[in-house]
VEXKEVEX-111888 format. One record per residue (C-alpha): residue number from 0; residue in one letter; x, y, z. Coordinates in Angstrom, 3 decimals. Last residue first. Layout:
BEGIN
NUM_A_X_Y_Z
...
END
This chain:
BEGIN
228_X_41.535_-7.037_-19.590
227_X_40.822_-3.918_-21.659
226_X_44.395_-2.747_-21.568
225_X_46.624_-5.389_-20.062
224_X_47.645_-5.631_-16.416
223_X_50.830_-7.325_-15.238
222_X_51.840_-7.843_-11.622
221_X_55.308_-7.901_-10.031
220_X_55.557_-9.092_-6.413
219_X_57.231_-6.969_-3.739
218_X_54.178_-6.723_-1.485
217_X_51.556_-9.304_-2.375
216_X_48.617_-7.877_-4.268
215_X_44.945_-8.890_-4.172
214_X_43.709_-8.375_-7.730
213_X_39.934_-8.106_-7.825
212_X_38.485_-8.245_-11.337
211_X_35.304_-6.197_-11.715
210_X_32.345_-8.090_-13.231
209_X_31.329_-9.524_-9.846
208_X_30.671_-6.064_-8.390
207_X_28.667_-6.524_-5.152
206_X_29.576_-10.075_-4.119
205_X_33.065_-10.168_-5.631
204_X_33.761_-6.705_-4.213
203_X_32.630_-7.640_-0.704
202_X_34.782_-10.761_-0.557
201_X_37.820_-9.081_-2.102
200_X_37.697_-6.146_0.303
199_X_37.412_-8.573_3.237
198_X_40.435_-10.518_1.974
197_X_42.552_-7.385_1.668
196_X_41.588_-6.231_5.149
195_X_42.259_-9.708_6.583
194_X_45.716_-9.771_4.972
193_X_46.573_-6.821_7.235
192_X_49.474_-4.504_6.521
191_X_47.223_-1.997_4.837
190_X_47.344_0.671_2.132
189_X_46.206_-1.561_-0.747
188_X_43.196_-3.074_-2.499
187_X_43.605_-3.431_-6.286
186_X_40.524_-3.132_-8.515
185_X_40.841_-4.277_-12.141
184_X_38.476_-3.333_-14.998
183_X_37.654_-0.152_-13.161
182_X_34.145_0.998_-12.189
181_X_35.140_4.358_-10.605
180_X_32.229_4.739_-8.178
179_X_31.860_1.075_-7.226
178_X_35.641_0.664_-6.955
177_X_35.876_3.618_-4.578
176_X_32.924_2.157_-2.638
175_X_34.852_-1.108_-2.361
174_X_37.684_0.769_-0.674
173_X_35.202_2.405_1.695
172_X_33.995_-1.078_2.707
171_X_37.517_-2.476_3.091
170_X_38.110_0.380_5.523
169_X_39.193_4.020_5.505
168_X_38.103_6.605_8.057
167_X_41.597_7.899_8.777
166_X_44.317_6.094_6.759
165_X_45.362_2.703_8.172
164_X_42.948_0.630_6.038
163_X_41.341_-0.216_2.665
162_X_42.747_2.286_0.171
161_X_41.740_1.374_-3.391
160_X_44.239_1.275_-6.279
159_X_42.299_1.525_-9.536
158_X_43.368_-0.227_-12.734
157_X_41.927_-0.113_-16.281
156_X_40.018_3.138_-15.926
155_X_37.419_4.218_-18.468
154_X_38.548_7.870_-18.091
153_X_35.279_9.767_-18.468
152_X_32.985_7.442_-16.521
151_X_35.517_6.641_-13.820
150_X_36.431_10.279_-13.273
149_X_32.765_11.276_-13.157
148_X_32.061_8.567_-10.583
147_X_35.104_9.669_-8.571
146_X_33.465_13.090_-8.327
145_X_31.198_11.738_-5.566
144_X_33.990_11.124_-3.036
143_X_35.469_7.853_-1.772
142_X_38.095_8.116_0.962
141_X_41.520_8.869_-0.326
140_X_44.813_7.659_1.055
139_X_46.570_7.722_-2.365
138_X_43.930_7.142_-5.094
137_X_46.320_5.879_-7.774
136_X_44.125_5.641_-10.877
135_X_45.821_3.682_-13.690
134_X_44.868_4.055_-17.354
133_X_46.334_1.976_-20.200
132_X_46.221_4.300_-23.227
131_X_49.119_2.894_-25.228
130_X_51.561_5.650_-24.161
129_X_50.501_4.933_-20.592
128_X_47.957_7.001_-18.695
127_X_48.604_7.761_-15.027
126_X_45.719_9.238_-13.052
125_X_46.984_10.625_-9.747
124_X_45.599_11.506_-6.321
123_X_46.209_14.796_-4.567
122_X_46.569_15.981_-0.992
121_X_46.976_19.650_0.004
120_X_47.220_19.819_3.811
119_X_46.381_16.237_4.738
118_X_43.025_15.056_6.052
117_X_42.105_12.860_3.053
116_X_39.625_13.196_0.198
115_X_41.963_13.385_-2.822
114_X_41.210_15.504_-5.906
113_X_43.024_14.758_-9.165
112_X_46.520_15.160_-10.553
111_X_47.069_14.070_-14.159
110_X_50.152_12.132_-15.275
109_X_50.429_11.443_-19.010
108_X_52.874_9.155_-20.827
107_X_53.774_10.108_-24.407
106_X_56.841_12.190_-23.431
105_X_56.525_12.318_-19.661
104_X_53.717_14.868_-19.632
103_X_52.522_16.541_-16.442
102_X_48.871_17.508_-16.069
101_X_47.269_19.710_-13.410
100_X_43.534_19.323_-12.761
99_X_43.863_18.849_-9.007
98_X_47.097_20.591_-7.979
97_X_50.623_19.903_-9.160
96_X_54.091_21.237_-8.298
95_X_57.014_20.125_-10.455
94_X_60.618_19.603_-9.274
93_X_63.483_18.590_-11.578
92_X_64.435_22.081_-12.826
91_X_64.233_23.377_-9.247
90_X_66.896_20.940_-8.075
89_X_65.509_18.767_-5.221
88_X_66.655_19.205_-1.604
87_X_65.552_22.775_-0.845
86_X_62.291_22.546_-2.784
85_X_61.260_19.261_-1.195
84_X_59.249_20.508_1.777
83_X_57.554_23.186_-0.321
82_X_56.771_20.611_-3.009
81_X_55.200_18.366_-0.363
80_X_52.792_21.158_0.550
79_X_51.963_21.979_-3.082
78_X_51.370_18.362_-4.263
77_X_54.389_16.737_-5.849
76_X_55.973_15.691_-9.130
75_X_59.678_14.825_-8.957
74_X_61.422_14.340_-12.311
73_X_64.194_11.767_-12.369
72_X_67.934_12.432_-12.420
71_X_68.415_8.739_-11.457
70_X_70.868_8.694_-8.522
69_X_70.371_12.260_-7.344
68_X_66.585_12.046_-7.746
67_X_66.486_8.808_-5.757
66_X_68.641_10.491_-3.094
65_X_66.348_13.492_-2.865
64_X_63.272_11.286_-2.664
63_X_64.858_9.373_0.217
62_X_65.899_12.542_2.048
61_X_62.445_14.060_1.709
60_X_60.507_10.998_2.898
59_X_56.899_11.596_1.864
58_X_54.069_9.066_1.848
57_X_54.085_7.311_5.230
56_X_55.309_10.466_6.986
55_X_52.411_12.601_5.709
54_X_53.210_15.264_3.091
53_X_50.857_14.411_0.251
52_X_50.504_12.566_-3.087
51_X_54.157_12.444_-4.152
50_X_54.992_11.207_-7.664
49_X_58.556_10.185_-8.547
48_X_59.394_10.287_-12.246
47_X_61.609_8.695_-14.898
46_X_63.280_6.047_-12.746
45_X_66.105_4.092_-14.364
44_X_66.860_2.132_-11.200
43_X_65.131_1.856_-7.831
42_X_66.283_-0.423_-5.015
41_X_69.283_1.908_-4.768
40_X_67.162_4.446_-2.915
39_X_66.308_1.952_-0.157
38_X_62.714_1.475_0.947
37_X_60.549_2.531_3.894
36_X_59.002_5.401_1.904
35_X_58.381_5.948_-1.819
34_X_55.089_7.759_-2.496
33_X_54.533_6.829_-6.148
32_X_57.161_5.445_-8.498
31_X_57.123_5.884_-12.267
30_X_59.016_3.925_-14.913
29_X_58.601_4.948_-18.546
28_X_58.793_3.470_-22.077
27_X_56.678_0.279_-22.195
26_X_54.865_1.346_-19.004
25_X_56.155_0.603_-15.516
24_X_54.321_1.497_-12.320
23_X_56.090_1.262_-8.954
22_X_53.739_1.605_-5.979
21_X_54.082_2.901_-2.426
20_X_50.574_3.569_-1.112
19_X_51.041_2.172_2.417
18_X_52.191_-1.266_3.496
17_X_55.277_-0.953_1.251
16_X_56.354_-2.094_-2.225
15_X_53.264_-2.586_-4.376
14_X_54.725_-3.552_-7.764
13_X_53.270_-2.693_-11.164
12_X_53.540_-3.728_-14.811
11_X_51.698_-2.046_-17.666
10_X_50.391_-3.515_-20.892
9_X_49.055_-2.267_-24.244
8_X_52.402_-2.950_-25.942
7_X_54.568_-5.339_-23.968
6_X_55.909_-4.580_-20.507
5_X_59.658_-4.249_-19.964
4_X_61.146_-6.586_-17.345
3_X_63.626_-5.220_-14.799
2_X_61.061_-3.837_-12.375
1_X_62.750_-2.035_-9.481
0_X_60.849_-1.766_-6.232
END
């Protein structure tokens, strides 16, 4: 949802706003929302970009994205299939298609699309790097895949969102495997409506990766993460 507070230098703020992968990420200069569904357009203000990971109903709502774009004039960044579904409701100058390896710059904030292991048509995940170098990996509905280790090693991720349920094949165990591969400073389980899934992820992570901070989010609550902490 909307985040009124502005993070300090070397910080980002985030809110998990639905049971899926809906997240608002705020850097000192930009506000980005990922996969908005099951929310109201006017819940979002001063949005700089909407990121869409794939076309499934719990990640893409064309009319909602169109209304957010109308209200905020934000950029919409989408995988190829979602871009096709949005091209008639989003002005062409506001719509950007991305594939793994693509980068979109929001002034000093970087958004890079990466691979996503999920049975959608053309899914992507996103690495968002703030102007101060805080790095967030939004893995969408992804199962773990070997290249995540390379991403983690090269990017030195501060926050990784790890899918733990609902999406095909995912579980707290596969979410922990994402954390094991990417080695973030903070691992955030999401994409579930079950507190038990979040708790199970936390229990396994604390046992297997005690040096990684587990942040179990509550929907609608604002969290702060600092670079290197």
